[in-house]
C-alpha positions as CSV (number, residue, x, y, z in Angstrom):
1,M,71.1,33.0,15.3
2,T,68.4,30.3,15.4
3,R,67.3,31.4,18.8
4,R,66.8,35.0,17.5
5,L,64.9,33.8,14.5
6,A,62.5,31.6,16.4
7,P,60.5,34.4,18.2
8,L,60.4,36.4,14.9
9,L,59.0,33.3,13.1
10,A,56.4,32.7,15.8
11,F,55.3,36.3,15.7
12,A,55.1,36.2,11.9
13,L,53.0,33.1,12.0
14,S,50.7,34.5,14.6
15,A,50.3,37.7,12.6
16,C,49.1,35.5,9.7
17,L,46.1,34.2,11.6
18,P,43.0,35.3,9.7
19,G,39.7,36.1,11.2
20,P,38.7,38.0,14.4
21,E,40.2,37.3,17.8
22,Y,37.7,36.2,20.4
23,V,36.6,38.8,22.9
24,R,34.0,37.9,25.5
25,P,30.7,39.7,24.7
26,N,29.6,42.5,27.0
27,V,26.8,41.2,29.2
28,D,24.4,43.4,31.1
29,V,25.0,41.8,34.6
30,P,22.8,43.1,37.4
31,A,24.6,43.9,40.6
32,T,22.3,41.8,42.8
33,Y,19.5,39.3,42.2
34,R,16.0,40.9,42.1
35,F,14.7,38.7,44.9
36,A,17.9,38.3,46.9
37,S,17.5,36.6,50.3
38,A,18.7,38.4,53.5
39,E,20.0,35.1,55.0
40,V,22.5,33.4,52.8
41,A,25.5,31.1,53.4
42,D,28.6,30.5,51.3
43,V,27.7,26.9,50.5
44,A,27.4,27.0,46.7
45,N,30.6,25.0,46.3
46,T,29.7,22.2,48.7
47,L,27.8,19.0,48.2
48,W,24.6,20.8,49.0
49,W,22.2,17.8,49.0
50,Q,24.0,16.6,52.2
51,Q,22.3,19.5,54.0
52,F,19.0,17.7,53.7
53,Q,20.5,15.2,56.3
54,E,19.0,12.3,54.4
55,P,21.5,9.4,54.1
56,V,19.2,7.6,51.7
57,L,19.2,10.5,49.3
58,D,23.0,10.7,49.6
59,D,23.2,7.1,48.6
60,L,20.8,7.5,45.6
61,I,22.8,10.5,44.3
62,S,26.1,8.6,44.6
63,T,24.6,5.6,42.8
64,A,23.3,7.9,40.0
65,L,26.6,9.6,39.6
66,E,28.4,6.3,39.2
67,H,26.0,4.5,36.9
68,N,23.7,7.0,35.1
69,R,23.7,6.4,31.4
70,D,23.5,10.1,30.4
71,V,26.7,10.8,32.4
72,K,28.5,7.9,30.6
73,I,27.2,9.2,27.2
74,A,28.6,12.6,28.0
75,A,32.0,11.1,29.0
76,A,32.1,9.1,25.7
77,R,31.3,12.3,23.9
78,I,34.4,13.9,25.5
79,D,36.5,11.1,24.2
80,E,35.0,11.7,20.8
81,F,36.1,15.3,20.7
82,V,39.5,14.5,22.1
83,A,40.0,12.3,19.1
84,Q,38.7,15.0,16.8
85,L,41.2,17.5,18.3
86,Q,44.0,14.9,17.7
87,I,42.9,14.5,14.1
88,T,42.9,18.2,13.5
89,R,46.3,18.8,15.1
90,S,47.8,16.0,13.0
91,A,48.0,18.5,10.1
92,F,50.8,20.3,12.0
93,F,53.2,17.3,11.6
94,P,54.7,15.6,8.6
95,Q,52.8,12.7,7.2
96,V,55.3,9.9,6.7
97,S,54.5,6.6,4.9
98,A,56.5,3.6,3.7
99,G,55.7,1.4,0.8
100,F,57.1,-1.6,-1.1
101,D,56.1,-2.4,-4.6
102,A,56.9,-5.7,-6.3
103,S,55.8,-6.7,-9.8
104,R,56.6,-9.1,-12.6
105,Q,56.2,-7.7,-16.1
106,R,56.7,-8.6,-19.8
107,V,57.8,-6.1,-22.4
108,S,56.1,-6.4,-25.8
109,G,58.4,-7.8,-28.6
110,A,56.2,-6.3,-31.3
111,S,56.7,-2.7,-30.3
112,G,58.4,-0.2,-32.5
113,I,61.8,-0.7,-30.7
114,P,62.7,-4.4,-30.9
115,L,64.5,-6.0,-27.9
116,P,67.9,-7.5,-28.4
117,K,67.7,-11.3,-28.3
118,S,69.9,-11.3,-25.2
119,V,67.3,-9.3,-23.2
120,D,64.6,-11.3,-21.5
121,P,61.2,-9.6,-22.1
122,V,60.1,-10.9,-18.7
123,Y,61.6,-9.2,-15.7
124,N,60.9,-8.4,-12.0
125,L,60.8,-4.9,-10.5
126,F,61.2,-4.2,-6.8
127,S,60.9,-0.7,-5.3
128,P,60.9,0.1,-1.5
129,T,60.1,3.8,-0.7
130,L,59.8,6.2,2.2
131,A,57.7,9.3,1.6
132,A,57.0,12.4,3.6
133,S,54.8,15.4,3.0
134,M,53.8,18.4,5.1
135,N,51.4,21.3,4.7
136,I,52.9,24.6,5.7
137,D,50.3,26.4,7.8
138,L,51.6,29.9,6.9
139,F,48.1,31.5,6.8
140,G,46.6,29.9,9.9
141,H,44.0,27.5,8.5
142,T,45.1,24.6,10.6
143,R,45.7,26.7,13.7
144,R,42.2,28.1,13.5
145,L,40.7,24.7,13.0
146,T,42.7,23.5,16.0
147,E,41.5,26.5,18.1
148,A,37.9,25.5,17.1
149,A,38.4,21.9,18.0
150,R,39.9,22.8,21.3
151,A,36.9,25.0,22.1
152,Q,34.5,22.3,21.1
153,L,36.3,19.9,23.4
154,A,36.0,22.4,26.3
155,A,32.3,22.9,25.5
156,T,31.8,19.1,25.6
157,E,33.5,18.9,29.0
158,E,31.2,21.6,30.3
159,G,28.3,19.7,28.8
160,R,29.2,16.7,30.9
161,R,29.4,18.9,34.0
162,D,25.9,20.3,33.1
163,T,24.7,16.7,32.8
164,I,26.0,16.0,36.3
165,L,24.3,19.2,37.7
166,T,21.0,18.2,36.1
167,L,21.3,14.6,37.3
168,V,21.9,15.5,40.9
169,A,18.9,17.9,40.9
170,S,16.7,15.4,39.2
171,V,17.4,12.7,41.7
172,A,16.8,15.1,44.6
173,V,13.6,16.4,43.2
174,S,12.4,12.8,42.4
175,Y,13.1,11.6,45.9
176,I,11.3,14.6,47.5
177,N,8.3,14.0,45.2
178,L,8.3,10.4,46.2
179,R,8.3,11.2,49.9
180,S,5.6,13.7,49.3
181,L,3.4,11.1,47.6
182,D,4.1,8.7,50.4
183,R,2.9,11.3,52.9
184,Q,-0.2,11.9,50.8
185,L,-0.9,8.2,50.7
186,D,-0.7,8.1,54.5
187,I,-3.2,10.9,54.8
188,A,-5.6,9.3,52.3
189,Q,-5.4,5.9,54.1
190,A,-5.9,7.5,57.5
191,T,-8.9,9.4,56.2
192,A,-10.3,6.3,54.5
193,T,-9.9,4.3,57.7
194,S,-11.7,7.1,59.7
195,R,-14.5,7.3,57.1
196,A,-14.8,3.5,57.0
197,E,-15.4,3.5,60.7
198,A,-18.0,6.3,60.2
199,V,-19.8,4.2,57.6
200,R,-19.9,1.2,59.9
201,V,-21.3,3.3,62.8
202,F,-23.9,4.9,60.5
203,S,-25.0,1.5,59.1
204,L,-25.7,0.3,62.7
205,R,-27.5,3.5,63.6
206,F,-29.5,3.3,60.4
207,Q,-30.6,-0.2,61.2
208,H,-31.8,1.1,64.6
209,G,-33.6,4.1,63.0
210,E,-31.3,6.6,64.6
211,V,-30.1,8.2,61.3
212,S,-31.7,8.6,57.9
213,E,-30.8,6.8,54.7
214,M,-29.6,10.1,53.3
215,E,-27.0,10.6,56.0
216,L,-25.8,7.0,55.5
217,A,-25.5,7.6,51.8
218,Q,-23.6,10.8,52.4
219,S,-21.1,9.0,54.7
220,Q,-20.8,6.2,52.1
221,S,-20.1,8.7,49.3
222,E,-17.3,10.5,51.2
223,Y,-15.7,7.1,52.0
224,E,-15.8,6.0,48.4
225,A,-14.4,9.3,47.2
226,T,-11.4,8.9,49.6
227,L,-10.8,5.3,48.4
228,A,-10.7,6.6,44.9
229,T,-7.8,8.8,45.6
230,I,-5.6,5.9,47.0
231,P,-5.1,4.1,43.7
232,Q,-4.3,7.3,42.0
233,I,-1.6,8.2,44.5
234,E,-0.2,4.6,44.4
235,M,0.0,4.9,40.6
236,Q,2.0,8.1,41.0
237,I,4.3,6.5,43.6
238,A,5.1,3.6,41.3
239,Q,5.7,5.9,38.3
240,Q,8.0,8.1,40.4
241,E,9.9,5.0,41.6
242,D,10.3,3.9,38.0
243,A,11.5,7.3,36.9
244,L,14.0,7.4,39.7
245,S,15.2,3.9,38.9
246,V,16.0,5.0,35.4
247,L,18.1,7.9,36.8
248,L,20.0,5.3,38.8
249,A,20.5,3.2,35.6
250,Q,18.5,0.4,37.2
251,N,15.5,-1.5,36.0
252,P,12.1,-0.1,37.2
253,G,11.5,-1.2,40.8
254,P,11.0,-0.1,44.4
255,I,13.2,2.7,45.9
256,P,14.4,2.6,49.5
257,R,13.0,5.3,51.8
258,G,14.6,7.2,54.7
259,R,13.3,10.2,56.6
260,E,9.7,11.3,56.5
261,L,9.0,14.4,54.4
262,Q,8.6,16.6,57.4
263,E,11.8,15.3,58.9
264,I,14.0,16.3,55.9
265,A,16.2,19.3,57.0
266,L,16.0,22.6,55.1
267,P,19.4,23.6,53.6
268,A,20.8,27.1,53.6
269,V,20.2,29.6,50.8
270,P,23.5,29.8,48.8
271,A,25.3,33.1,48.5
272,G,26.5,34.6,45.3
273,V,26.1,37.5,42.9
274,P,24.9,37.3,39.3
275,S,28.4,37.7,37.8
276,D,29.4,34.5,39.5
277,L,27.2,32.6,37.1
278,L,29.4,33.5,34.1
279,V,32.3,31.5,35.5
280,R,30.6,28.6,37.4
281,R,27.5,27.5,35.5
282,P,28.4,24.8,33.1
283,D,25.7,25.6,30.5
284,L,27.0,29.2,30.3
285,L,30.6,28.1,30.0
286,E,29.5,25.5,27.4
287,A,27.7,28.2,25.4
288,E,30.8,30.5,25.5
289,Q,33.1,27.7,24.3
290,N,30.7,27.1,21.4
291,L,31.0,30.8,20.6
292,I,34.8,30.6,20.7
293,A,34.7,27.6,18.3
294,E,32.4,29.4,15.8
295,N,34.6,32.5,16.0
296,A,37.7,30.4,15.1
297,Q,35.8,28.8,12.2
298,I,35.5,32.2,10.6
299,G,39.3,32.5,10.5
300,A,39.6,29.0,9.1
301,A,37.1,29.9,6.4
302,R,38.9,33.1,5.5
303,A,42.2,31.3,5.3
304,L,40.9,29.4,2.3
305,Y,41.4,32.6,0.3
306,F,45.2,32.3,0.7
307,P,47.6,29.8,-1.0
308,T,48.0,26.3,0.2
309,I,51.7,25.5,0.6
310,S,53.0,21.9,0.8
311,V,56.4,20.2,0.5
312,S,57.0,16.5,-0.1
313,G,59.9,14.2,-0.4
314,L,60.6,10.6,-1.3
315,I,63.6,8.3,-1.0
316,G,63.8,4.7,-2.0
317,A,65.2,2.2,-4.5
318,A,64.2,0.4,-7.6
319,S,65.8,-2.6,-9.1
320,T,64.9,-5.6,-11.2
321,V,67.0,-7.8,-8.9
322,F,66.1,-8.0,-5.2
323,S,69.7,-8.4,-4.1
324,S,70.7,-5.1,-5.8
325,L,68.2,-2.9,-3.9
326,L,70.8,-1.6,-1.5
327,T,73.4,-0.8,-4.1
328,G,74.1,2.8,-5.1
329,P,72.8,2.7,-8.6
330,A,69.4,1.5,-7.3
331,Y,68.7,4.5,-5.1
332,I,66.0,7.0,-6.1
333,W,64.9,10.2,-4.4
334,S,62.8,13.3,-5.1
335,V,62.0,16.6,-3.4
336,G,59.2,18.9,-4.4
337,G,56.8,21.6,-3.2
338,S,53.6,23.1,-4.4
339,I,51.7,26.3,-4.0
340,V,48.0,26.4,-4.9
341,Q,46.2,29.7,-5.0
342,P,42.4,29.7,-5.5
343,I,41.4,32.0,-8.3
344,F,37.8,31.3,-9.1
345,T,35.7,28.9,-6.9
346,G,32.2,30.0,-8.0
347,G,31.5,31.6,-4.6
348,N,32.5,28.4,-2.6
349,I,35.0,30.2,-0.3
350,T,32.8,33.3,0.1
351,G,29.9,31.0,1.0
352,Q,31.9,29.2,3.7
353,V,32.9,32.5,5.2
354,H,29.3,33.8,5.3
355,L,28.2,30.4,6.8
356,A,30.8,30.7,9.5
357,E,29.9,34.3,10.3
358,A,26.2,33.4,10.5
359,R,26.9,30.5,12.8
360,E,29.1,32.7,15.0
361,Q,26.1,35.2,15.3
362,E,23.8,32.3,16.2
363,A,26.2,31.1,18.9
364,L,26.6,34.7,20.2
365,Y,22.8,35.2,20.6
366,T,22.5,31.8,22.1
367,Y,25.1,32.7,24.7
368,L,23.5,36.0,25.6
369,E,20.1,34.3,25.8
370,T,21.5,31.5,28.0
371,V,23.0,34.1,30.3
372,Q,19.7,36.0,30.7
373,T,17.8,32.7,31.2
374,A,20.3,31.8,34.0
375,F,19.6,35.1,35.8
376,Q,15.9,34.5,35.4
377,Q,16.1,30.9,36.8
378,V,17.9,32.1,39.9
379,D,15.5,35.0,40.5
380,D,12.5,32.6,39.9
381,S,13.9,30.1,42.4
382,L,14.5,32.8,45.0
383,I,11.0,34.3,44.8
384,A,9.4,30.9,44.8
385,L,11.4,29.9,47.9
386,Q,10.4,33.1,49.7
387,K,6.7,32.9,48.8
388,S,6.5,29.1,49.5
389,Q,7.6,29.7,53.0
390,G,4.8,32.1,53.6
391,Q,2.3,29.8,51.8
392,L,3.4,26.9,54.0
393,A,3.0,28.8,57.2
394,A,-0.5,29.9,56.2
395,Q,-1.5,26.4,55.1
396,G,-0.2,25.0,58.4
397,R,-2.5,27.4,60.3
398,Q,-5.3,26.4,58.0
399,V,-4.9,22.7,58.7
400,D,-4.9,23.5,62.5
401,A,-8.1,25.6,62.1
402,L,-9.8,22.9,60.0
403,T,-8.8,20.2,62.5
404,T,-10.6,22.2,65.2
405,Y,-13.5,22.9,62.9
406,A,-14.0,19.2,62.1
407,R,-13.8,18.2,65.8
408,L,-16.4,20.8,66.8
409,A,-18.6,20.1,63.9
410,R,-18.8,16.4,64.9
411,K,-19.6,17.4,68.5
412,R,-22.3,19.7,67.3
413,Y,-23.8,16.9,65.1
414,E,-23.6,14.4,68.0
415,G,-25.4,17.0,70.2
416,G,-28.1,17.4,67.6
417,Y,-27.3,21.0,66.8
418,T,-26.4,20.7,63.1
419,S,-26.8,18.3,60.2
420,Y,-24.2,15.8,59.1
421,I,-23.5,17.9,56.0
422,E,-21.5,20.3,58.2
423,V,-19.4,17.4,59.4
424,L,-18.7,16.2,55.9
425,D,-17.8,19.6,54.7
426,A,-15.3,20.1,57.6
427,E,-13.7,16.7,57.0
428,R,-13.5,17.2,53.2
429,S,-11.9,20.6,53.7
430,L,-9.4,19.2,56.2
431,F,-8.5,16.3,53.9
432,N,-7.8,18.6,51.0
433,A,-5.9,21.1,53.1
434,Q,-3.7,18.3,54.5
435,L,-2.8,17.2,50.9
436,S,-2.1,20.7,49.8
437,Y,0.1,21.3,52.9
438,T,2.1,18.2,52.0
439,Q,2.5,19.3,48.4
440,T,3.7,22.7,49.5
441,Q,6.2,21.1,51.9
442,A,7.6,19.2,48.9
443,A,7.5,22.3,46.7
444,E,9.6,24.3,49.3
445,L,12.3,21.6,49.3
446,T,12.2,21.4,45.5
447,Y,12.8,25.2,45.3
448,Y,16.0,24.8,47.3
449,V,17.1,22.1,44.7
450,T,16.3,24.3,41.7
451,L,18.1,27.3,43.4
452,Y,21.3,25.3,43.8
453,K,20.9,24.0,40.3
454,A,20.4,27.5,38.9
455,M,23.4,28.9,40.8
456,G,25.8,26.1,39.7
457,G,28.9,26.0,41.8
458,G,32.2,24.2,42.4
459,W,30.4,21.2,43.8
460,V,30.1,19.9,40.3
461,T,33.8,19.3,40.3
462,Q,33.6,17.3,43.5
463,A,30.6,15.3,42.0
464,E,32.7,14.6,38.9
465,H,35.0,12.4,41.0
466,M,32.0,10.5,42.2
467,T,31.2,9.4,38.6
468,M,34.1,7.1,38.6
469,P,33.4,3.5,39.7
470,A,34.5,2.7,43.2
471,P,37.6,0.4,43.6
472,P,36.7,-3.2,44.4
473,T,36.5,-4.0,48.1
474,P,37.4,-7.3,49.8
475,A,34.6,-9.8,50.1
476,S,32.7,-9.4,53.3
477,A,29.6,-10.8,55.0
478,P,26.5,-9.9,53.0
479,Q,24.4,-7.1,54.4
480,A,20.7,-7.3,55.1
481,P,18.8,-5.6,52.4
482,Q,17.3,-2.2,53.3
483,A,13.6,-2.2,54.1
484,Q,11.6,-0.9,51.2
485,V,8.2,0.7,51.4
486,H,5.6,-0.1,48.7
487,G,2.5,2.1,48.3
488,A,0.2,-0.8,47.7
489,D,1.3,-2.5,50.9
490,I,0.6,0.6,52.9
491,A,-2.9,1.0,51.4
492,S,-3.9,-2.6,51.8
493,A,-2.7,-2.7,55.4
494,A,-4.6,0.5,56.3
495,L,-7.8,-0.8,54.8
496,R,-7.8,-4.2,56.4
């Protein structure tokens, strides 16, 4: 009989759940990305940064995943919402408490009812009790609150995954920018060295009357202009190292280097369709879980219109003599229940319902906007990657052409066919083109990073396991520290 009643009771309780049931909103998902690439590979679920074939970058990302403060904060936030879910679910269970009261009292002898002379007005009272109470969630208030708390916990877990996704991309971009700045510093130092030699030669030729003071001043001006760029690049290198150190949860300091910028391999373009984002991008899943939570809060608010039902019971004993507590006459007990039906609350419950509905609408539009932003980010990354490849090829040809131009301009000047201004113009253009080419190289690599970040992927789950500290290893011989490159050291060496 009990087995037959259990399903009926469960159905009756589920039918009492107030508020709307969650249904995923309809999203206008395009069939393909606007700037889809013709050459793609199914690598969205792999540790994509390893395709750069840069062991130093791999080590930096592993260190960041293990020690980064934002990841640890996100993990602590998950523990917070686990506890909140536990607190909410506790309303399903009886609340049991035990108590023991002991007191010593004196009865007034001057009251209306005089005490017999044989009765001592001073007496002790001992009373141990065991009490239990429970709210009957007949109208679904606690179940809706639990549904909301569970969704909030899921949203927090997705928030941690999004933190991991952002962290990996930030470390990769920071390292690429660092290697780009290193390359720009090399170009500036090489150019400064070349122009320093030109100043030295022009100074000697000016002393022998072979060149004018104007040509010497022009040469000196270009040399000083190049020197002025070196401290600026060195400052950017130091700031980039400091920013990367913070991502690694380390004090600001130098960062190890690996491959040169031009030696870093290009990864494959990840495959996928727009609908994949709805189930693999952590920020979209987080936004949807927030929507689920707010939808459940509507039901919790509407349940306040219905009666609150609770039962309680108490068992114990009371006696003026401690040794008599366990005797039959000392036992006490009580059983009771209550039903409280709100009648007039001055608009309190209605206000809570309207508040929950407004927050649900806010979460709905936030989710829809997040979805569209995700599609935009993928399309932006794809078009940026495609166009940067064409830009890089054109800049490479420009650098080759300007190299030839600078070489021929110097020959023409040495042969007396042109002024030194043409040489300076050619070298200045070459210097700027080399810097721009290096920046575009870094931009192309960065677009790969932003594309993988925009597309999400199952690799986040693999990266989650890397956030746990590695087990201690047996003591071994200390390893030699990895060589580190300092921008200031490069500059001073080149100018000596």
